[in-house]
C-alpha positions, 0 to 999 in steps of 0.5 A: 282206347289209346295205348300209352304203354310205351310211354308208361314203360319209359316213365317207370324207370325214372324218378325225381328227388329234391337233390338234383335238377331233372330235365326233359330235352329234345332227343330228335325231331318228331314225325307225326305224334310224339314218341318216347324216343323223341325225349332225352332224360337228363340229370344235373346238379341244382344250379346256384343263383348269382347276384340279381337272380333267384332259384325256382323250384317247379311245382306244375308245368303247362302243356300246349300243342305247339310244344311239338312244334318247338321239338320239331325245329319250328319257331311258332313264337319267334323265340328261336329254334330249339336245338337237338339236346336242348331243353323242351320249353314250356311255361309253369308254376314255380316257387322262389326258394333262394333269392338274390334279387331285390324285387323277389322274395323267398316263398313267392309263387311265380308263373313263367317260362320255366322249361321242362325241368325241376329247378331253374335259375332266373334273372326274372327278365321280361323275356321269360315273362315271369308273373307274380301269382297272388295268393287269392285262395285258388290253387296254384295249379291254376297258374299252369292253365286256367289262370295262365296263358290258356286263360288269357288265350280264351279271354283275349280270343273271345272278347278282344277278337270275337266281339261276342254279343248276347244271343250270338249263334256260336260254334266252338271247335275243340270245345273239350280242350283247354281253351275251348272248355273255358270259352264255352262257359264264358260265352254262355254264362257271362255273355249270353251266347248260344254255343254249339260245341265240337268234341271227339267221342260220346264222353267228351260230348257229354262233358261239353254239354255240362260246361256251357254248350247247348248242343254237341257235335261228335266229329268222330262219329257224325258228319260235321256239315250235316250236323251244322245244317241241323243245329245252325240252320240260320247260320253262324254269328261267331266261330271260335276255331281251335282246330283249323282244317275241314272244320274251319272250311265247313263253318265258312260256308255257314256264315251270317252277315257280319259274322266273326271267326277267331283263329286260336289254334289249328291242332288238326294241322300240326302233324300234317306234312303239308298245310291244309289249303283253305279254298273258300275264304271268299265267303268272308266277302259275301257276308262282310265277315271277319276272320282274325288271328291273334298271338297271346303274348300280345295281350300281356298288357291286359293280364291283371284285368283278365286274371281278375275277371277269370278269378271272379267268374271262378268264385261266383260259379260261372266258370268251372276250372277244368285241368287234366293233371298228369301226376309226376314229372316223369310222365310229361312226355305221356301228357303231351302225347295225350293232346294229339290223341285227344286224350285230355279234357280241359287244360292239360298240365303236369304236376311235378310237386303239387301244391306248395306247403306255404305261399307268401 
């Protein structure tokens, strides 16, 4: 059982209302997993939008492992180092409540770079990657994950980079996480791959068997190499990597001819003081295989098509959206810590105000 009592005590003293702007800021650089002392709670007046700007009211915030990297002073997306005392960055779902912008109307829902705050004034620039959300009958919460950058990562990683084929013998790490829980279902139900998933603990292994995987490896209780030999005796056509480290190395040893490896994430390495040294990459030459990384923002040009695909698969039942929603803005630090403890199932996000009462 994971002990979140320090985070719970931290959050119990905090609350929000609609009369001020509440923010989470970087108090110090985290070492190892994030701790309550890494966060600063700030309260200020609600900002006023100027000409060409809108006032956004936050409803949901998404979470991703790289947020700790921003807090640590790293710059994984090339957008600049966040200073101590700076707003914790992050994408979210907000509603336009005041508009002085000719292209945006009050009542519209938008997802984009909101940051960990309950209100934001925005000029709706390209740099903020603000995207209008259609009212398509699906919950607005999905914009913080499944129908957001997590969904784009799953789709682009699998199709644009993985080139999946019916019958592919596939292995998927992080199968119970945000991207993984989507990739498993899409690969199986849309493409027709056979997916072996890796997850931590019996409950998560049961979950992934219900969400697209034909077999599960419990990396916390089983020897990964032995289980791969048993479940993939003929090798691997496609490995979708969300964790890096030893799991990536183990899959490299078991490639079939012309196989593909997709490098989506490396959460096992984010808290290491020294990066993992991959020594067997030459296996790619012997099998004429490829290993390809990708950066999700480079696929924004196919956003509309991807969202249409994902929405359609949700509606026809081939994709069951799974979002682990932490209730309350005050619990955002706890929600981020869950990612590194492996405490989440599906896409981790936080509910600030829940669903909007109206949506145009």
